N, C-alpha and C positions, 0 to 999 in steps of 0.2 A: 183724747180726742179732739178735732181741730174743726174750724168753721171758717169757710172763703168768705173774705171781704168783698164786696163789691167794687172796680176800680181800682186805680192804684193809689193808695193813703200816703206815699212816701212825699217827702218835703225836704230840700235842702234849704237850709239858711242863709322856736326858737333855742333858744337853745344858750342851756347853759354851758361854758366852756370849761371843761374837767380840768383841774388843777392839782398839781401836788404841792403848792408855791411856797407854803410855808418853812418847811424843812429847807427846798432848795435856796429860797430866798436870804434866809439865814448864814448858809453855807458859803452862797456867793458876796452875800456883802461881808462875810468876813476876810475873804480871800481879798477884796478888794480894799480894805482897809488896810491888812497886812500888807499889802502891794505898796502903797502908798506910803507907809512907815519903811520901808527896807530900801525905798527908792531915796526918800531923804535923807536917811541916815548913810548912804552910800555916797551919795554926793556931799553931805557933810564933812566925810572922815575923808574923803579920797585924796591920794598921797599929789600934793601941787606938783613935782614933780615928775609923776607920771599921772597923769589925769586920765580919765575913762576915755577910750577910744570913742570920736563921733560916730562911726557905725553902730557900734554897740551901746550907745547911749540911746541912738535915734530907734534901735530896734527896742530898748525897754520903754520909751516912750510911746511906740505905737501899741505895745501889748500892753500898756496903762491905757491906752485910749480904746481897744477892743473890750477890756474889761468894764470901762466905764459905759461902755453901749451895751454892753450885755445886762448891767444892772438896770439901766434905763429902759430898754425892751420889755425886760421881765414885769418893771413896775406897770407898763402901759399894757402888756396883755391880760395884769390881774384886773386893772380898773376897765377893760373893754369886758373881762369876765361877768364881772359884778354888774356892768351895765346890761350887758345880753339877757343873764340872767334874770335881774328885776323885770326889763321888758316883756321876756317869755311869761313870767308867771303874771305880770299885768294883764296880757291878752287874753291869758287861758281864764284869768278870773271871771271874764264876762259869761265863761260856760256853765258856772255852777249853776245849777235849777234848773239848766235845758237839759232835754233829752238828747241823747246821741245815738247814732245808728253806729252799731257795732257787731261782729261775729264773734265776740267774746261770751263768756257766760254771763248771765244777767239772773237777777234775785226774782223768785215766784215769791209771792204771799198770799197764793190764793185766788187772785185776781189774773184774768185771762190775758195772756202775750202775744201779741200781734209780732209775726214771723213775716219776715219777708224771702221766698224761697228766690235761688238760683236755680235754673233748671241747667242740667248736663245737655250736650250735646244730642239733638234730636231725639229725644227719648218718647218712648210709646206709653209709660207710666211710670209714676214718679210716688215717692213716700216721704215723708217727713219723718225723722230719726230723731230722739231726742237723748240727752246724756245729763247724767247728773254730775256734780263738783268732780267728780273722781273719774269721770269718764268715760264711765259704764252706761251702754242703752239702757234705758228704761223705759221707752214706749216708743210707737211705730206707727203711723199712721197714713192712709194712702193720700195723694195730693192730686189735685188736677194737672193737668199738663200746661202748667203754666206759671209766669211770675206772679199773679197777683196775690196781694198780701192774705193771710189767713191769721185765725184767732186758735192759740192754742188753750183749752180749756185747763190743762194739767188735772184731767182727771182719768184714772186709769181705766182698762178696761172692763174692771169690775164693777166700777162706778165710782170708786174710793179715791178720794183728792191724793194727789201728791204731797209730800212732806214740801212744808218753806225750806228753800235753798236757792243754790245756783247751779242754771241750766243752761245747755247751748245744743244749737240746732244745727244740722247738715239735711242736704236731700241727696237721695238714692234714685237713679233713674236705670230704665230697663231699655236696653234696644230692642229694635223689632227682631233680631235674631235670639231674643232672650236672655243675650249677655246683659250681666251687670254694668252700668257705665262709671267712671269715677263718680264719688260724691262729691258734693260743693256746700260748704258752710252756707249756711241759712243767717241771714243780719235779723237783729232785732232793735229794739230803743229800750235804753234806760236812763233814768236821772242821774245827773253829774252830782256828785256832793263834794267833789276836793278835787283841787288838782295841785301837782309836785314836780318839783324839778329831779330828775335822776340821772345823772350824767349829761350827757348831748342829748338826752330825747326827753322832753315833758311826760308826765304820766297823767291819765286821768281815774280818778277813782269813781265808783258806782255805788247807787244805793246798795246795800249788802255787803260791801267791802272789796267787788270785784275789781280788779285794775287792768287798765290797758294802755298801749304807747298811743298821746295823742295824733299821731300821727296816720294810725289807722282808723281816725274816727272819719267816715265817708259823708254825715249829714248831721246836720241839729235843727231841730225845732223846739218849741214853748212846751214848759213842763207841763204836765197836765195837772 
């Protein structure tokens, strides 16, 4: 069962660099120290009558410089990754407690859910399709041919309420010739309870445990 909502009630209000650095750093630092020891030993015990060729010595020094630069660059990247990771979490921390617009699954606890449909191209009729956490269709209701928000009451055709859980929504449309148009995901709002860093894409966790990419959030509003 759905209820149209007059007007448009929508309101719009970083990254951690992934690194497998600990093991790589240990190997690189070890090679760097070994290189210094070898170069020092070679210079100390060279034959005074047959000293190291200048060009060979210059090549070894250039190699030494390249290793040193690698170590320094790696340390710099680690510091940058830490800084960016902290900044990303800091910026997203302000989202906690707010409601985010998403097309992902949202929790249903018996209270109606506001759904913001996206109509297919030039439909003559539309339906709101509801899916459970396993992606199974559990409900279908006619919609006005409009992008105005509606309330999904979470009540089955029999009048029995749906079980609490995660639900997602899409819109199906019918063309003038009676053919079915490609479905469109419908957005809803859900309250953010946690933010996480996961590789290069921060994640947002909703009330009820559903998790989506922070980059998929298209709008925020004050939590109810």
